[in-house]
C-alpha positions, 0 to 999 in steps of 0.5 A: 482493537487496541493494544493490551497493557501487559504488551511492551509496546503499550505505552508507545502505541497509547502515545501515538493513538491516544487511545483511539485505534478506530483509523489506526494504519500504522505499525507499533511505531506509528508509521504507516508502511504505505508511506514508507517506501522510496519514491517521492518520500522527501516530496511526501516529507513536505505535504506531512509538514503541510498537513501536520502529520506526525506519527500515529494512526496514519498517513505518517512516512517514517524518518527515512524511506525503508526505515521500518523492518516490515518494509526493509524486509520485503524490499530486500527481498524484492531487490534479491529477487528482482530478475526473477519478477514479472510484475507485483500485485499489492492488496489494499482495502477500499476503493474498488480501484486499480493503480498501475502507473506512478508519477506519469510512469506506465511500465510496458505491459502494464497497460495490458495487464491492467485492463485484464485486472479491470475486467476480472475484478469490475474494479476501476482504473484510476490514478493516485491523488494527493497523499497516495501518490507518494510512498508506496510499494507500486510506485517504488517498483515502477519507479526504481526498477520499471517493474510492472506494479498494481496496487488494488484497492478491494472492498468498498466502505469505510476503513477498516472493512468489516469481516463480513465482506471477506467472502465477497471480496475474495469472490471478485479477486479469485481469478485474478489471485490465480491468473496474476503470473500468467498475464505477462 
């Protein structure tokens, strides 16, 4: 919905957005957090240059891996607790797909768990393509820790998905949300 004029970040966000928030998918620094993790980060920077992706509404990865405070906080928490994690589930919106591999890597148990997730949600198992193949949390955890990690693309439509779909999406994910920890 944009940003209020009295917000201290107003000028910065307006610069990155040109006042159009219809496709905004970044933080207040114009960085898409889904591309700020340390997994193929520098390869993605090449794609950014080729596709002329800059700070703004979507797809800009930031100046360095984990440069954004939100990503840094989450990855610090994960590193601190890595020995206790059996798997990670990330929820994104749009596509009704399940991603569970990265750069040809598929941690042990990921194939089994991904099939269970597909049964519960009726979402399809997929491989990432293009810019979606770089810099995500799932990619980072698989590549750095060989940790089973799953990105669930919830809902179907155009981003941002309307709040009216929330109940239907939740009903499809409810079983997964309550059983994910015991799938391992």
